[in-house]
N, C-alpha and C positions, 0 to 999 in steps of 0.2 A: 504493500500499500504505499502511496507516495506521501511527503510528510506533510502536504497541502492539505488532502484528503484526511488524513487522520488529524490535522489541526481542527478541521472540520467536526470530526466526530468528538474530539476532546472538548470544543466549545460546546455544541450540545449536551454533550455529558455533564459538564459544570451548569449550564444554565437548568438541566433536570434536575440537579442536587437540590439547586436553591428554589426552584419551583416546589419540590418535594419538602423539602425540610427547612426552609426558612423559619427563623425565630423573631418574634415580635419585637425582641429587644434591639434587633440589628439595624439602629437606626444610620450606623454608618457602615460596618463590615457587611454591607448587602452587595447583591448583584451590581448594582450602578458603579460601585467602588470598583470590584473585580474587572468591569467592563473597561474603566477609565484607565487602570494601569497595565491591562493589555494594550489598550491603545497608544498610552504612553511607553510600555516597554517596545510595541512594533515600530514607532517612531524613532527611537533612539538605536534600534537596531538598523532601521535604514541608514539614519544619520551616520551611524559608524561604518556602514558598510558589511556588515558581519555575514559571515560564510552562512549559506541556507540553513545548516545542520545547527549552527550555535544559535541562529534566530529561532529554528523551531524549539530546540531546548528552552531557551530562556521563556519564549511567550507560552510554552506548556506552562512552566513553573508558574508563571503571571495567572494563570486560569487557575490554578491550583493552589494558589499562595494564601488564600484566605477560606478555602472550603472547611478547613476544621472548626471554625467558628460555629458550623450548623451543629456539630455533635460534641458540645462539651463548652467548659470554660475557656476564659482568656487565655490560662497558663495551657501549653502544649498545644495550640491550635496548629503551630506550623508542622510538630510532629504529626499530628493527625491529617492534616491534608497532604503531607510527603505520603502517607500511608494510603490516603485514598488514591494518589496518584499512581503508588505503584499497584495498586488493585486493579485499577482500570486498563495499565499500560503493559503488564507483566505479559512478555511473551511476543508483544507487539513492536518494540523497541530494542535495540540492544542494551545490555545490562550497564554497560558505560554510560549510556543516556539516562537511564533510571537515576544513577548515581551522582550524575550532574545536575538532573532535574531536583534530585533531593537537596542537592547542596544550595542551588539558587532557592530555593523554598526557605531554607532554613537560614540563607543569608539576610530575609528580611526580619527575623526576630532582633527585637529592641533588648540593648542599645546593639545598633549594626556598626559592624566593621568589615566593611567590602574589601576583598583582598585583589580583585580582579576586575576589569571592565565588565564582566557580566555581571557580577555581583552590585557593581557601581550601577548599572543599568536598570535592575530590578528595585534597588533602593531607592534611587530616585524617582522612579515611576511611583513607588509606594507611598511617596511623601510630597508628591508635585504640587500637591493644591497648597502647600506651605507657601508657595511663591505665587499664588495667583488671587484674583479677587474675588473667589468663592471660598478664602480662608476662611472669615469669620462665620459664614453659615455652616460650612463642613465640619469646623473646630466645634461649634455649638453641637453638632449631630454626634461627634464624638465622646462628648461628656454628658448628652441626653444616653448614649448607650451604657457609658460606663456607669451611670448612677442607677440605669435600670439594672445592670447586670450585678452590681455590689448590693443594690437594695440601702442605699444610702446616698446622702447628698453630700458633694464636695465643697468646700469654701473655698474661696479665692481663685476660683477657676480660670481667670484671666492671668494671674501671677503664675500659675501652674503652667498655664500655654507658653507664658513669654518665657520661664525657664527652659522648656522644652525645645523653643524656638532658638533660644540664645544657643543650647548645646548641639543642636541638629546643623550638619552640612550637608551641600548639595556635593557630588563626588565626579560627575560627569562635566566635562568640559561645557558641554552644551547647556545643562541645567544651570550651571554657575552663570553663562554668560544671560540665558534667556529668564531665569527665575529669581536672580539674588536681588535684582531692584524691586519686585513685588513683595519678596519675602521681607526685605529693610521695610517697606512701607506697612506690611502686617505685624511686624514687631513695633514700628511705632505707634500703630494704632492701639496693641496692647499697652504699650507704655503708658498711653493717656489715660487709659481706665484702672491703672493700679499704681502702686506707690514707688515700683522698683525702678532704677535707673535704668538707661538704655545702656547696653554694652555689645554692640555687635561691630 
């Protein structure tokens, strides 16, 4: 089976997983987020002119990277997503592919430490919104989901988001060039609603 055809089957499978097992508290880690991560991963693969097999591997990782949220707690969702990927793809792709896809799903676990261009691509695709005009709306959904999952209210959410933003880095040259200015604007917006000085 061609990688393009297999990727179409992977997409259909992940969409089916979200349709069957969607949890009401997944305000952020839902199919829309996965679609955006896949879109940004695909764009970065094209920009970096990755070989077709590398693009297939990293885009597959993007499709599966948050599927583990459908079947349990925040903790360990990457391992569950990797297991779901192996369950679906075992026997359809080389073992080396399975290992690589597993590696790139695990690369999205916070705090991230991407070691190569493939890991940098999926990490940047996963946090792309930090540099966009949608940040405030999506950050609100992150907190809405976290509070629903933990069953408690978090105080000083803006300050916690600001701390996360100040510790975050984009890793690809593309995202540094295209998203850094937007990220600075979002940091400035958070600073205005907290008492924490800006350190970007």
